[in-house]
N, C-alpha and C positions, 0 to 999 in steps of 0.2 A: 834662422834667416839665412838665405843663400848669400855667399860672399861672392858677388860677380867680379869684384876688382881682382880676385886671386887668379882669375884666368886670362887677365890682361897681360900681354908681353911687356918686356922691359923696352920701353921706348927712348931711352937715353941716347942722345946723339942724333935722333931722328929730327927732320926739318919740315915744318909745315908751310905750305904755300896756299894763300888765297887772295887773289888779286895783289894789291900792294903789301899785303901782309906776309912776312917772312920770319918765322919764329924757329929757333933751334932749342930743343928740349935738352937741358944741361944736367939736371939730376931730379930725383924723386923728393919733392917737399912733404908729401903727406899721402895717406891712403885711407879710404873709407870703405863702406859695404858695396858701393856701387861703381867706384871710380878711383883713379889715381891721380894726385895733383902733381905737376912738375913746374920746377923754375925753368922759364923760358927767356932767352935773349932775343931781343927784337933786333934782326940782323941789319935793319936800316939805320941803326944808331952805332957810333963808333966804339971800337973795343974799349978805348981809354975812358969813354964816358956813356956805358951801355944803359939801355932801358930795359927793365925786366918785367915779366908778366907771370903771372900764376895761370897754368893750363890744367884744366880738369878734363882727363880723358876718360870717356864713358863707352861702353859697348854700343855698337848700333844695331837696333833691333828690327825686326821684320815689320815693314811699313804696314800699318793698320792693325797690328797687335796691341795687346792691352800694355806691355812693357813700353812700345814706342809711344803710346799715348801718354803714359805716365811722364816718360822722359821729355816729351814736347810741353807737357803741362808744366814741368819744372822750368824748363827754359822760359816759357811765356811768363810765368809769374816773376820769375827773377828779373826779366827785361822790363816788366811794368813798373817795378819799384826801385830799379838800378839807379835812377837819377837821384836817390835820396843820399845826402852825405854820410849817412850811417849804415848805408847797405853797400855791400861789396859791388863795386862797379863791373858789370858785364859788357865788355866791349864788342865782342863778336863771337859767333859759333861758326865752327869750321867742320864740315862733314868729309869723311872719307868713305871708302867702301866698307870698312868693318867698324870704323870708329867716329864717334863725335868728340869735338873738343870745344870746351868752353873757355874762352879766353878773357881773364879777368884781372884786376889790378893785383899786384904782389904786395903782400904786407909783411914786412920784415920782422914784426914781432910775434908772428905765429899766431895761435889762438888764444882766447881767453883762459882756457885751462893751464897753459904755460904760465901766462901772467900770475895766475893764483897759486900755482903749486910750485913752480920752478923759481919764478923771480919774486914772488910774495910782494906784489906790488900794492896790496891793499892793507897789509897789516898795520893796524893802529893808524890808519891814514884816511880820516874821514873826508878829505879833500878829493883824494882819487876815487873813493867809493862813489861819493856824489856824481862827480864829473862822468865817471865811466857808466854808471848805472842809468843815469839821465840820458845819455847817448843811446843805450839800448833801449829805453823806453820809448824814445823818439822814433827809432826804427822799427819796432814792433807797432807803435801806434800808426805810423805811416802804412804799413802793411795792412792793418785792419781797416783804415780808412779806404783803402783801394780794394776792399773786399777780399783780402787774402789772410788766411789764418795759417800759421807757420807750422805748428803741431810738432816740432821737433827742436825747440828752443833748449839749448844747453851750451856750456862754455866752449865745447869743441867746434861749434857752428858760429862762434862770434870770433872774428879775426881783429888783430890789434896793430897799430902802428909800432915802429921800433921803440918809442919812449913810452909805450903804453897810455898815451894820452888821447888816442882816437880809437874808436871801436867801430866794427862793420859786421853787420848781419849777414850771413851765407847759408848756403845750402837749402833749397826750397823743394827738396825731393818729396817730402811728406805734406807740403802745403796743400790747402784745398780752398774752394770758395763756397764750401758748404757752411752756412752759419750753425746748422745743427748736424750732428754726425753719429752714426751708430757703428763707426769702425773703432771698436774697443782695442785697447793695447797698442794705439798707434803712436810710436814715439820712443824714447829711452826711459828704461824703468824708474830710475831715480827722479825723473823730472814729469811722470805722468801724474795728472791730477786724479783724485779718488773716483770721479765720475767717468774718466776715460778709461780707468782699469776695468770697470764694470764687473767688479768682484761679486755683486749680489746676485742672487738666483734670477732676478727678472730685471737686469739693467735697462735703463731708459736712455734714449738719445741725449746727448749732451752738447752744450754750447762750446764751439770750438775757440770762440774769443775768450770766455772764462777760463778754459783750460789753458790757454797760452798765458794768462795772468798767473795761474798757479805756478807754472815752470819758471816764470820770472822770480817768483819767491824763493824756489829752490836755489836759482842761480845767485841771488843776493846772499843767500846764506853761504854759498860756496865762497863768495867774494869776502864776507866778513869773517869767516872761520877756516876755510880750506877744508871743510868737512860736509857731509850730507846729513841732513837732520834725520832721515831714515832711509831704508833701502827701497821700500814701496809703501804708497799711501793706502795701505789696507789694514785696519784694525784687526782683521782676521789672520793677516799674514805677518804682520809686524808690530811686536811689542812696544817698540818705541813710538810708533805712530798712534797706537791703541792709547798709550799714555798721554801723548799730545791732545788726542780727541777729549779724554777725561778732563785733563788740567788746564787746557788752553795755552795761550802765549807764555804764562808762567813757566811752564815745562821747559820751553826754549831758553828762557833766561836762566833756568836752573842748570841746564846741561850744556850750554853753548857759552864760550866767552864773548858774550854780547851785553849791551846795556839793556836795561829795562825798556827804554824808548825804542831801541831796535827791535827787541822782541814784540812790543806792541804793533810795530809796522809790519813785521812779518806775519803776526796773528791775523791781520786784515787781509794780507795777500793769500795766506795758507789758510783760508777759511774753508772747512770741509763742505759747506753750504755754498755751492756757486752763485745761488740767488743773492747771497748778501756779500759775497766776495768783492773786495774793492775793485775800482776801476783804474785803468792807466791814467787819466787825467787826475784822480784823486791821490793816486800813488806818487805822481810827480810832485804835487804839492807837499805830500808828507815828507818826501825825500829832501826836497829843498829846504823845508823847515826844520828837518833833524839837526839836533844839536851835537849829539855823540853816539855813534854806533857801538863803541866799545867801553867796557867797564873800567873803572879806576883800577891801576896797577895789574890789568890783565887777570883779576880775579873774578870769576863768574859768579852767579847769584847763589849757587848752592854753599859756596865758601862764606858769603854774606850771611846767609841763613844760619850756618853753623856758628859764626860768630855772634849772631843775635842770640841763639840759644844760650851760648856762654855768657853773655851779657845779662840775659834774663835770670839765669840761675844765680848770678852773683846779686843782681838786684833783689831777689827773693830772700837772701841771706840777711835776716833782720840784725840791726844792731851795729855796734861799732868794733871795737877790738876786745877780743877775749880769746878762749881756747880755739885751738885750730881744728876745723873740720875740713872734710874733704869733698868737693863737688865734682861728680863725674857728669859730663855731657856727652852724649852720643847722638850724633845726627846722621841719618842714614836715608839714602835714596838710590833708586835704581839708575845705573847707567847702561843704556842700550847699546848693543854692539855696532849699530849703524853709525854711532858717533866716532867715526874713525876716518883717516884721511880719504880723500875722494878716489884716490887710486888703490884702495885696499882691496884684500882678498874675500874669501868666504866668511860668512859670519860665525861668531861663537855665541855662546849662551850669554843671556843677560847677566851683567855683573852688578854687584852692589858696591857703592863707594861709601865708606863708613869713615867718619871723622869723630874720633874718641879724644876728648879733652879732659885731663885730670889736672887739677890744680888746687893748690891749698887756699882756702879762704878763712879770713880772721873774722870770726863772729863774737861779739861783745855780750856776755852772758850777765853782765852786771847793769842792773837798772836802778832807778832812784828809790825803788822800794826794797832792794837786795842789800844786805850787809855782808861784809866778809867775815869769816870765821879765823882768817889768818892774822896774826898781830904783825906780821911782817909786811903785809900788804894793806894799803889804803884803798880807797874807792878810785884810785886813779888807773891809768891804762895799764894792762897786763902785757909783759913781754910775750909774744906767742912763740909756740914751737915752729921752727922754720923747716919747710919741705922743699924739694926740688920741684920744678914744673916740668911734666912730661906730657908730650903730645904724641899720641899714637895715630897713625892714619893708614888704613887698609886701603890701597890705591890699586886700580886695575893695571896690570903690565901692559902697556901699550906696544904693539909689535910694529917694527919697521916694515917698510915696503918689500924688502927683501926676504922678509921671514913673516908670512902672514899665517902662521899656524894658530891653534887656539890659544887664548889669553890665559896667562897664570895670575896668580896673585902675589904681590910682594908686601911686606910690611916694613914701614919706616918709622923708626923711633928717634925722635929728637929729644934729648935731655938737656935742660938749662942747668946752669950752675945754681947751687941752693941759694936762697935769697938771705941777704944779712938781717940779723935780728933788729927789731927798730923798738925803742922804748916809747916813741912817740906814735900817734895814730897811724895805723898801716894803710897803705894805699892799695887799692885793688889793682890787678894787673891791667895794663893799658890795652884796649882793644886793638889799638894799632900795632902794638907788639904781637899779640895773639894773631892778628890777620897776616902779618909778615911771615910767621912760622907756617901758618896753613897755607899762604900764597906760595910759599917755597915748595911745599909738598905738591901742591897742585902743578906748578910748572915742571917739577921733576917727572910727572906723569904725562901731562898733555904736550909738552914740548919735546917729548922723545920720539921725534918724526924723523 
């Protein structure tokens, strides 16, 4: 894609005049593919109590050209929904000989990407997730009701108030009034619906409305986890997405730190079949009625499944107390490379997360029909041989943003003190204790950001 903003001059200090409007551009606030955003001071307001605006500077194209038509379309679409409380307000448009300026409200919180990755505004906070995402749903629904389909929904195109309590949809550069489109690959790769990618040999036109809904699902995943569920929604190009297509929402619960309830909601939004994908009104109800988006103790479902495997193995050990046998439980699943921070670099190979639990289990080999040959022992409990509890976890080494090379594998071994011998009936290890060990291992990997 051509980066038109790269050829724009630095306009800091420039003053814009248009009738009563007089704005001075103070500094760059952001930069996109087509324009540069400046913080501007309204010179009609006093210096001790100034009013600020965000001014987006765009190149002015040849009148009648395709690029000029696209630019005018962006302005018209934005103006038509600018009155909505969750759409960035577009106050006026100023044209000069070479540049076009869009004067909008200035939002001190920056964009949703910053709220997610820098301020971590939604971590373990159901209230913030509901309040913010419902505002975004309202904004997108208002656009759809006006016959405008955004096609570039992503955190960078959602602006925030300083307190991250209000959110505003912006950037209508790729918006369309076409209900059905054949413009495949239109948008940002992480947020493209599978039908918009059009990766099949014979792609068919797709619904722009349903494609927007898909993008909302990826944004919700970002808000809940700070991660992308996959790099591209194509089973041929992304192993993570291929596994999701095979396993459904349970895959999301297994590899992301979200509740089963949240995984169910995401499964309805991220339905590969656009015809059965949920609608925004249905999604609003689901979000409002949701109880908890996050798992207990920040332990994702694959940790719970490992713990369940451990518990099942203990349940299958018949009898009470007797000689000591060892139970080995290995729980293994793939962790695709797309499950990395939203600002990550190139992908690496699919990695496997293995949780191997080795612990002693006391199995009673004495039944009512069995007698002991030992004169020193009666039919009472036998003191077992005690052994340490060893938990071995092979976890993927998660790279930081500053070093995004290929991931290696580290092994973490936690060894507990040997259990004391009991002459009474032995208890099996508490599932809560085991989960704490495994949860600690998980957090060592996932929170290394």
